[in-house]
C-alpha positions as CSV (number, residue, x, y, z in Angstrom):
1,M,95.6,29.0,9.6
2,E,94.5,27.2,13.0
3,K,91.3,30.1,13.0
4,R,90.6,29.4,9.3
5,L,90.3,25.8,10.3
6,I,88.5,26.0,13.4
7,A,86.0,28.0,11.1
8,M,85.5,25.6,8.6
9,A,84.5,23.0,11.4
10,G,82.3,25.4,13.0
11,A,80.2,26.4,9.2
12,C,80.4,22.3,8.6
13,L,79.3,22.0,12.6
14,L,76.5,24.5,11.7
15,A,75.4,22.9,7.8
16,F,75.0,19.7,10.2
17,A,72.9,21.6,12.4
18,V,70.6,22.4,9.9
19,V,70.3,19.2,8.5
20,V,69.0,17.5,11.2
21,C,66.4,20.2,12.0
22,A,65.4,19.6,8.4
23,L,65.1,16.1,9.4
24,A,63.3,16.6,12.4
25,A,60.8,18.8,11.1
26,V,59.7,16.9,8.1
27,S,59.3,13.4,10.5
28,T,57.3,15.3,12.8
29,N,55.4,18.4,10.5
30,P,52.2,16.2,9.6
31,A,51.8,17.4,6.1
32,Y,55.3,15.9,5.0
33,A,55.0,12.6,7.0
34,A,51.6,11.9,4.5
35,A,53.8,13.7,1.5
36,A,56.7,11.0,2.5
37,V,53.8,7.7,3.3
38,Q,52.1,9.1,-0.6
39,Q,56.0,8.6,-2.2
40,S,57.0,5.4,-0.3
41,S,53.9,3.3,-0.3
42,T,51.7,1.1,-3.0
43,S,48.2,0.2,-1.6
44,V,45.5,-3.1,-3.1
45,V,41.8,-2.2,-2.3
46,L,40.8,-4.7,-0.1
47,S,36.8,-3.3,-0.1
48,E,35.4,-1.2,-3.2
49,G,33.5,0.5,-0.7
50,R,29.8,-0.3,-3.1
51,G,26.8,0.9,-1.4
52,N,24.0,-2.1,0.0
53,I,20.8,-3.4,-1.3
54,Y,18.4,-3.8,1.8
55,D,15.2,-5.3,2.3
56,C,11.9,-3.2,3.7
57,G,13.4,-3.8,7.1
58,F,17.0,-2.7,6.8
59,L,18.2,-6.1,6.2
60,P,21.1,-6.1,4.1
61,L,21.1,-8.5,1.1
62,T,24.6,-7.7,0.0
63,G,27.8,-7.8,1.8
64,T,27.1,-9.3,4.6
65,V,29.7,-12.3,4.2
66,S,33.7,-11.9,3.4
67,E,36.3,-14.5,3.2
68,R,39.5,-14.4,4.2
69,Y,42.1,-13.4,1.4
70,A,45.9,-13.0,1.7
71,L,48.8,-10.1,0.7
72,I,50.9,-11.3,-1.4
73,E,54.1,-9.0,-1.4
74,P,56.3,-10.5,-4.3
75,G,60.2,-10.1,-3.2
76,R,59.2,-11.5,0.5
77,T,60.4,-15.0,1.2
78,S,57.0,-15.7,3.1
79,Y,55.7,-16.3,-0.6
80,H,57.3,-19.0,-1.3
81,T,56.1,-20.2,1.8
82,L,51.9,-19.8,0.6
83,F,52.3,-21.2,-3.0
84,E,52.9,-24.7,-2.2
85,A,49.6,-24.4,-0.7
86,I,47.7,-23.1,-3.4
87,P,44.9,-25.0,-4.9
88,A,46.7,-26.5,-8.1
89,E,43.8,-24.2,-9.6
90,L,44.8,-21.2,-8.5
91,R,48.8,-22.2,-9.1
92,T,48.6,-20.2,-13.0
93,Q,47.2,-17.1,-12.0
94,F,49.0,-16.8,-8.7
95,Y,52.7,-17.0,-10.8
96,A,51.0,-14.4,-12.9
97,S,50.2,-12.1,-10.6
98,I,54.3,-12.8,-8.6
99,Q,55.3,-11.5,-12.2
100,R,54.0,-8.4,-12.4
101,G,55.6,-7.4,-9.1
102,S,53.0,-5.8,-7.3
103,P,51.6,-6.8,-4.4
104,F,48.2,-8.2,-4.4
105,L,45.3,-10.1,-2.8
106,M,44.3,-14.3,-3.3
107,P,41.9,-16.3,-1.3
108,V,43.2,-18.2,0.5
109,T,41.4,-20.9,3.3
110,G,43.0,-24.1,5.5
111,A,46.6,-24.5,4.9
112,A,47.0,-21.6,3.5
113,A,45.2,-18.7,5.1
114,A,47.5,-20.8,8.2
115,R,50.4,-20.2,6.1
116,A,50.0,-16.7,5.2
117,Q,51.5,-14.0,6.8
118,Y,49.2,-11.1,6.6
119,T,45.2,-12.2,6.4
120,F,42.2,-9.6,5.9
121,E,38.3,-10.7,5.6
122,K,37.3,-8.8,2.4
123,P,33.6,-8.3,2.1
124,V,31.7,-10.8,-0.3
125,R,28.5,-8.7,-2.6
126,Y,26.8,-11.9,-3.1
127,Q,25.7,-14.4,0.1
128,P,26.4,-18.5,-0.5
129,M,22.9,-19.0,-0.9
130,P,21.8,-15.9,-3.4
131,I,18.7,-13.7,-2.1
132,A,16.7,-12.0,-5.3
133,Q,19.5,-12.3,-7.6
134,H,17.1,-12.0,-10.5
135,L,16.3,-9.0,-8.7
136,I,19.4,-7.6,-7.3
137,G,20.7,-8.1,-10.3
138,Y,24.5,-8.7,-10.3
139,L,28.5,-7.2,-11.3
140,G,30.3,-6.7,-14.1
141,A,34.1,-7.3,-14.0
142,S,34.6,-3.9,-13.4
143,G,32.8,-3.5,-10.1
144,H,29.9,-1.9,-11.7
145,G,26.0,-3.1,-12.2
146,V,25.3,-4.7,-14.8
147,S,21.5,-6.2,-14.1
148,G,18.6,-5.8,-11.9
149,V,18.9,-3.1,-8.7
150,E,22.9,-3.0,-9.7
151,Y,22.7,-1.5,-12.9
152,A,19.3,1.0,-12.5
153,F,21.2,3.0,-9.1
154,D,24.3,2.1,-9.9
155,D,25.8,5.6,-9.7
156,L,24.4,6.0,-6.3
157,L,26.1,2.6,-5.1
158,T,28.9,3.8,-6.6
159,G,30.7,4.6,-3.6
160,G,28.2,4.2,-1.6
161,S,30.1,2.2,1.6
162,T,33.3,2.9,2.7
163,L,36.4,2.0,0.5
164,T,39.5,0.3,2.1
165,E,42.6,-0.6,1.1
166,V,45.6,-2.2,2.6
167,R,48.7,0.0,2.4
168,C,52.1,-1.7,2.4
169,A,55.7,0.7,2.7
170,M,58.1,0.6,0.1
171,N,61.7,1.6,0.0
172,A,63.3,4.2,-2.4
173,R,64.4,1.4,-4.9
174,G,60.8,0.6,-5.0
175,G,61.2,-2.7,-3.4
176,F,58.7,-4.0,-0.1
177,I,60.2,-3.2,2.9
178,E,60.0,-6.5,5.2
179,S,60.0,-4.7,8.8
180,D,57.2,-2.8,8.4
181,A,53.3,-4.4,8.5
182,P,51.0,-3.7,5.3
183,Y,48.0,-1.9,7.5
184,L,44.5,-0.3,6.4
185,V,43.3,2.7,5.2
186,E,39.8,3.3,4.6
187,S,38.2,5.9,3.6
188,P,34.5,6.6,4.0
189,G,31.7,7.0,1.4
190,T,28.6,8.8,0.7
191,G,26.7,6.3,3.0
192,A,23.9,5.4,0.1
193,G,22.2,2.4,-0.1
194,V,18.9,1.0,-1.4
195,M,15.3,0.3,0.0
196,L,13.6,-2.6,-1.4
197,T,9.3,-3.2,-0.2
198,L,10.9,-7.0,-0.7
199,D,10.6,-8.8,3.0
200,S,13.8,-11.4,3.5
201,S,11.2,-13.9,5.1
202,I,8.5,-14.1,2.7
203,Q,11.6,-13.6,-0.2
204,R,13.2,-17.3,1.4
205,A,10.2,-19.0,2.0
206,C,8.7,-18.2,-1.5
207,E,12.4,-19.4,-3.2
208,A,12.4,-22.6,-0.8
209,V,9.1,-23.3,-2.4
210,G,10.1,-23.1,-5.6
211,I,13.5,-24.8,-5.8
212,E,11.2,-27.7,-4.4
213,M,8.2,-27.5,-6.5
214,V,9.2,-25.2,-9.5
215,D,11.8,-25.9,-12.6
216,K,11.1,-23.1,-14.8
217,G,8.4,-20.0,-13.5
218,C,7.7,-17.6,-11.3
219,I,5.9,-16.8,-7.8
220,V,5.5,-13.1,-6.9
221,V,3.7,-11.9,-3.8
222,L,2.4,-8.4,-3.3
223,D,1.4,-6.8,0.0
224,A,-2.2,-6.6,-0.9
225,P,-3.2,-2.7,0.4
226,T,-0.2,-0.9,-1.1
227,G,1.4,-2.8,-3.7
228,R,4.5,-3.3,-2.4
229,V,6.1,-6.6,-3.8
230,R,6.8,-8.9,-0.3
231,A,8.7,-11.5,-2.7
232,S,10.3,-12.1,-6.5
233,V,11.0,-15.3,-7.1
234,S,12.2,-16.1,-11.3
235,L,13.5,-19.8,-11.3
236,P,16.2,-21.6,-12.2
237,L,17.9,-19.6,-9.9
238,Y,22.2,-18.4,-11.0
239,D,24.7,-17.6,-9.6
240,P,25.7,-13.9,-9.6
241,E,29.1,-14.5,-8.8
242,N,29.0,-16.7,-11.5
243,V,27.1,-15.7,-14.4
244,A,29.6,-17.7,-16.7
245,A,28.7,-20.7,-16.0
246,S,25.2,-20.1,-16.1
247,I,25.4,-18.6,-19.5
248,A,27.1,-22.0,-20.3
249,R,24.3,-23.8,-19.4
250,Q,22.3,-21.5,-21.9
251,D,19.2,-22.8,-19.4
252,T,17.5,-18.9,-19.0
253,S,18.7,-18.7,-15.5
254,L,19.3,-15.1,-16.1
255,V,15.7,-14.2,-17.1
256,N,13.9,-12.5,-14.7
257,R,10.5,-14.3,-15.9
258,A,8.5,-12.1,-12.8
259,L,9.0,-9.1,-15.3
260,S,8.3,-10.9,-18.6
261,A,5.5,-11.3,-20.8
262,Y,2.9,-15.1,-21.2
263,N,0.0,-15.3,-22.3
264,V,-2.3,-15.4,-19.7
265,G,-5.0,-17.7,-20.2
266,S,-8.0,-17.9,-18.0
267,V,-6.7,-16.0,-15.4
268,F,-8.0,-13.2,-17.3
269,K,-11.8,-14.7,-16.6
270,P,-12.3,-13.2,-13.1
271,L,-11.5,-9.3,-15.2
272,L,-14.7,-9.5,-17.9
273,A,-16.3,-10.6,-14.8
274,A,-16.3,-7.9,-13.5
275,A,-17.1,-5.8,-16.5
276,A,-19.9,-7.4,-17.3
277,L,-21.3,-6.8,-13.9
278,E,-20.4,-3.0,-14.3
279,Q,-22.5,-3.4,-16.9
280,G,-25.3,-4.2,-15.5
281,I,-24.9,-7.8,-16.4
282,S,-27.0,-10.0,-14.3
283,A,-24.2,-12.9,-11.9
284,Q,-27.5,-15.1,-12.1
285,E,-28.1,-14.9,-15.7
286,T,-27.6,-18.5,-16.8
287,Y,-26.0,-20.0,-20.3
288,E,-26.1,-23.5,-21.9
289,C,-22.9,-24.8,-22.7
290,T,-22.6,-27.7,-25.3
291,G,-18.8,-28.0,-25.1
292,S,-17.8,-25.2,-28.4
293,I,-19.3,-21.9,-29.3
294,E,-18.4,-20.7,-33.9
295,V,-17.0,-17.1,-33.4
296,G,-16.9,-16.2,-37.1
297,G,-15.9,-19.8,-38.4
298,H,-13.3,-20.5,-36.2
299,V,-15.1,-22.6,-33.5
300,Y,-13.8,-22.7,-29.6
301,R,-13.9,-24.8,-27.2
302,C,-14.7,-25.8,-23.6
303,A,-11.4,-28.0,-22.0
304,Y,-11.6,-31.8,-23.4
305,G,-14.7,-30.6,-25.6
306,R,-16.8,-31.7,-22.7
307,G,-20.1,-29.2,-21.9
308,H,-20.9,-28.1,-18.7
309,G,-24.5,-27.9,-19.2
310,T,-26.4,-24.7,-17.6
311,V,-23.9,-22.5,-16.2
312,D,-24.5,-18.8,-14.6
313,M,-21.4,-17.2,-13.7
314,K,-20.3,-18.7,-10.3
315,T,-20.0,-22.0,-11.8
316,A,-18.5,-20.7,-15.0
317,L,-15.4,-19.0,-12.7
318,E,-15.1,-22.2,-10.8
319,Q,-15.5,-24.4,-13.7
320,S,-13.2,-22.4,-16.0
321,C,-15.9,-22.6,-18.8
322,N,-14.3,-21.0,-21.8
323,C,-17.5,-20.7,-24.2
324,Y,-19.5,-18.8,-20.8
325,F,-16.8,-16.4,-21.7
326,V,-16.4,-16.1,-24.6
327,Q,-20.1,-15.0,-25.7
328,L,-19.7,-12.6,-22.4
329,G,-17.0,-10.4,-24.0
330,L,-19.0,-10.6,-27.8
331,R,-22.2,-9.0,-25.7
332,L,-19.2,-6.5,-23.9
333,G,-18.1,-5.5,-27.3
334,A,-14.6,-4.4,-27.7
335,Q,-14.2,-1.1,-26.4
336,T,-15.7,-2.2,-23.4
337,V,-13.1,-5.3,-23.1
338,Y,-10.1,-2.8,-24.0
339,D,-11.0,-0.1,-21.4
340,I,-10.8,-2.3,-18.7
341,T,-8.2,-4.5,-19.5
342,K,-5.9,-1.3,-19.6
343,S,-7.4,0.4,-16.7
344,A,-6.2,-3.0,-15.2
345,G,-2.7,-2.2,-15.7
346,F,-2.3,-4.5,-18.8
347,G,-0.2,-3.0,-22.0
348,Q,1.9,-0.6,-19.9
349,S,5.6,-1.0,-19.2
350,Q,6.0,-0.9,-15.7
351,Q,9.0,1.2,-13.9
352,V,10.6,-1.6,-11.2
353,A,13.6,0.6,-10.6
354,G,15.6,3.2,-11.9
355,G,15.3,3.7,-15.5
356,L,15.6,-0.6,-15.2
357,R,11.0,-1.5,-16.5
358,A,9.2,-4.7,-16.8
359,A,8.0,-5.7,-20.4
360,S,5.0,-4.0,-20.6
361,G,2.9,-7.4,-23.0
362,N,0.7,-7.1,-25.3
363,L,-2.8,-5.8,-25.3
364,P,-4.6,-5.2,-28.8
365,D,-6.4,-2.1,-28.6
366,A,-10.2,-1.4,-29.5
367,A,-9.7,-1.4,-33.1
368,Q,-8.0,-4.3,-33.5
369,L,-10.7,-6.4,-31.3
370,E,-12.9,-5.1,-33.5
371,D,-12.3,-8.1,-35.4
372,L,-14.3,-11.0,-33.4
373,G,-11.8,-14.0,-33.5
374,Q,-9.6,-11.2,-31.7
375,L,-12.3,-10.7,-29.0
376,A,-13.3,-13.8,-28.5
377,S,-9.8,-15.3,-28.0
378,I,-9.2,-12.7,-25.5
379,S,-12.5,-13.0,-23.2
380,F,-10.7,-16.1,-22.0
381,G,-7.4,-15.2,-21.6
382,Q,-5.8,-16.4,-25.2
383,G,-5.4,-14.6,-28.5
384,A,-2.1,-12.0,-28.8
385,L,-3.1,-10.9,-24.8
386,T,0.1,-11.4,-23.0
387,A,1.6,-10.2,-19.3
388,T,3.8,-10.0,-16.9
389,P,3.4,-11.7,-13.5
390,V,3.4,-9.2,-11.9
391,Q,0.6,-7.3,-14.3
392,V,-1.1,-10.3,-13.8
393,A,-0.4,-10.2,-9.5
394,A,-1.6,-6.8,-9.9
395,M,-5.0,-7.5,-12.0
396,M,-5.9,-10.1,-9.3
397,N,-5.0,-7.6,-6.5
398,L,-8.5,-5.3,-7.8
399,F,-10.7,-7.9,-5.7
400,A,-8.4,-8.0,-2.5
401,N,-8.6,-4.4,-2.4
402,G,-12.0,-3.1,-3.3
403,G,-11.7,-2.5,-6.9
404,R,-8.7,-0.9,-6.7
405,Y,-5.8,-1.2,-8.8
406,V,-2.3,-0.3,-7.2
407,E,0.8,-0.4,-9.8
408,P,3.1,-2.9,-8.3
409,V,6.5,-1.6,-6.1
410,F,9.9,-2.8,-5.8
411,V,11.6,-0.1,-4.4
412,E,11.1,1.8,-1.2
413,G,13.3,4.1,-0.8
414,I,17.0,5.4,-0.8
415,V,18.7,5.4,2.2
416,D,21.8,6.3,4.5
417,E,23.6,3.2,5.7
418,Y,25.0,5.5,9.0
419,T,22.4,7.1,10.2
420,Q,20.0,3.7,9.1
421,S,17.3,6.2,7.2
422,V,15.1,6.8,4.6
423,T,16.6,9.8,3.0
424,E,14.3,9.7,-0.4
425,S,11.3,7.6,-0.7
426,L,10.2,6.3,-3.9
427,Y,7.3,4.5,-3.2
428,R,4.6,6.4,-5.6
429,P,2.0,4.0,-6.9
430,V,-0.1,4.7,-9.6
431,Q,-3.5,4.2,-8.2
432,R,-7.2,4.1,-9.2
433,Q,-10.3,2.9,-8.5
434,V,-11.1,0.4,-11.6
435,M,-14.7,-1.0,-10.8
436,D,-17.2,-0.3,-7.9
437,K,-16.3,-1.5,-4.0
438,D,-19.6,-3.7,-4.6
439,V,-18.5,-5.6,-7.8
440,A,-15.0,-6.2,-6.2
441,E,-16.7,-7.8,-3.8
442,V,-18.5,-10.3,-5.6
443,I,-16.4,-11.4,-7.7
444,R,-14.2,-12.1,-4.3
445,Q,-16.3,-14.1,-3.1
446,M,-16.4,-16.0,-6.4
447,L,-13.2,-16.2,-6.5
448,V,-13.4,-18.1,-3.2
449,G,-15.8,-20.5,-4.5
450,V,-13.0,-21.5,-6.9
451,V,-10.7,-22.8,-4.6
452,E,-13.1,-24.4,-2.5
453,E,-15.7,-25.6,-4.8
454,G,-13.9,-25.1,-8.4
455,L,-11.0,-25.8,-10.5
456,G,-9.0,-24.0,-8.0
457,R,-9.1,-26.7,-5.2
458,K,-5.5,-27.9,-5.0
459,A,-4.9,-24.4,-4.1
460,A,-6.9,-24.5,-0.2
461,P,-4.6,-23.4,2.8
462,R,-4.0,-25.4,5.4
463,A,-6.1,-22.1,7.1
464,G,-7.5,-18.8,6.8
465,G,-9.4,-20.1,3.6
466,A,-7.7,-18.0,0.5
467,G,-9.3,-17.8,-3.4
468,G,-8.1,-17.6,-7.1
469,K,-8.2,-18.7,-10.2
470,T,-6.6,-21.6,-12.1
471,G,-4.8,-21.0,-15.8
472,T,-3.8,-22.9,-19.0
473,A,-1.9,-20.5,-21.7
474,Q,-1.7,-21.9,-25.0
475,T,2.0,-20.6,-26.0
476,G,2.0,-21.6,-29.7
477,R,4.7,-24.0,-29.4
478,Y,5.0,-27.9,-29.6
479,Q,7.2,-30.8,-28.2
480,E,9.1,-33.2,-30.7
481,D,5.5,-35.7,-30.1
482,G,3.8,-32.7,-31.0
483,E,2.3,-31.4,-28.2
484,E,1.7,-28.5,-27.3
485,I,3.7,-26.7,-24.1
486,M,1.6,-25.0,-22.1
487,D,2.5,-22.5,-19.5
488,A,0.6,-23.1,-16.1
489,W,-0.9,-20.6,-13.9
490,F,-2.5,-19.7,-9.9
491,V,-3.0,-16.1,-8.7
492,G,-4.7,-15.7,-6.0
493,F,-5.7,-13.4,-2.3
494,Y,-4.8,-15.0,1.2
495,P,-6.3,-14.8,3.0
496,A,-9.4,-15.4,2.4
497,E,-11.5,-12.8,4.2
498,E,-9.1,-9.5,4.1
499,P,-6.8,-10.7,2.0
500,R,-3.5,-9.3,2.8
501,Y,-1.0,-10.9,0.0
502,T,-2.0,-11.2,-3.7
503,I,0.7,-14.0,-5.1
504,A,1.4,-14.9,-8.8
505,V,2.7,-18.6,-9.6
506,L,3.7,-19.5,-13.3
507,L,4.7,-22.9,-14.9
508,D,7.0,-21.7,-17.5
509,S,7.2,-24.0,-20.6
510,G,6.3,-27.3,-19.3
511,T,4.4,-29.8,-19.3
512,H,2.6,-29.3,-16.2
513,D,-0.9,-28.0,-15.3
514,S,-2.9,-25.8,-13.3
515,D,-3.5,-28.4,-10.6
516,D,0.3,-27.9,-10.3
517,A,0.7,-23.8,-10.0
518,A,-2.2,-24.1,-7.2
519,Q,-0.2,-26.9,-4.9
520,V,3.1,-24.1,-5.1
521,F,0.1,-21.1,-4.1
522,A,-1.1,-23.5,-1.3
523,K,2.2,-23.9,-0.5
524,V,3.2,-20.2,-0.4
525,T,0.1,-19.4,1.7
526,D,1.0,-22.1,4.7
527,A,4.8,-20.4,4.7
528,L,3.0,-16.8,4.8
529,S,0.3,-17.8,7.6
530,F,3.1,-18.9,10.2
531,F,4.2,-14.9,9.1
532,L,0.9,-13.7,10.3
533,A,0.5,-15.5,13.2
534,Q,4.1,-13.8,14.4
535,E,2.3,-10.5,14.5
């Protein structure tokens, strides 16, 4: 009997030893340990790991700031203390989240941050003063892009950066283990991001000018030799972290005016002048402007109905003589006017990023322009002709660039944020010679005259000179007092000699005139002169 008891005791001791060894194996084996953690923890996403968007110098335009968030774990006594410091407007959300029984993150500041047991820095997608929000776009509640570059490159940006989670330990009954502090778990992303052609310094400077001087409208700045878009500002601005507020205001702040089509007005006239020179019409040939001209039973007038007297091409541009350009367009004919306008990029939708495209605007075809009324209207930028500010900037860039068309480009390429390198260049602009270099140079000099001696004097920079053209475009819409709502333009290049930048300013649907647009242009050139001086 005694031997049997000893044998049984030995067997129990052996079994106990086996269990202890097994437990030791589990605790020291990484595979077992990882499985145990998975079974006894839960995670909260701190950062979704979305790839960033950069300017042309690799400065990040997204993901540059963070906010402090508290980790709330229902069941821990600490959240009761934190509740008292939560702002009243967030308490309902706080309580509802507590009832779900899962850990969650809540933004905290001041007293609430001081009382929180565990806090973490959570990346915020957009800066407090967002930059280029109409081009960059915004995210929906799901964290995916809804508009702009965020939408166009959503698949690429998703998972581009490091995914960060807060992991919380749980006991076998699903409760939180008070003694175990939460910890961060990071999963590296693909590193993929998007580099724009924007220069953040120029973009910020143009945004500052726009906020000061423009209610509704846009400012576009092109690098003249390459067509790279260095700034694209649409106003009014909106907050990409609170899009609902803009929708509620119904202030059209979500519209990207740089990519929307407008009547172009007299900024079209330099292109028609170039077509005339290409066809052998002399710039010195004169025309007697009486203030009106009749075409097909319709009378077209110069501004205020005043005649300009005897004008040549230079004077007609400086004084923006409508009658001169109507007769010039009729002489050139429908096909010639259509050909040069299409070659300058009008009537064609431009790719902005991925599947995101700008409006194509409207260019009547040559058959439609056989109607003399349509031909007369388009000859001074009115009628059915519409274009985006980006298209108009590209047209003006012909005269800054020796007659060569370069399609504006918004995206430089795909980048790797870990190696800080461009992995795929997307700079592939459409380029073509639209007019002879000598013709472009003659028009460039005339446009400098518009600023120095003509209606564009208010566009004159403090230094360096500039060339350009004013424009006031009819919209066909009227205010309550019967006055027609107009779009005001100034489009030009800077500096006057060997231009570096081409700039389009549009003031949308207001009581502003082209003098106001010219003053915006001047303010932008003054900012650009500062950057040029730093080179």
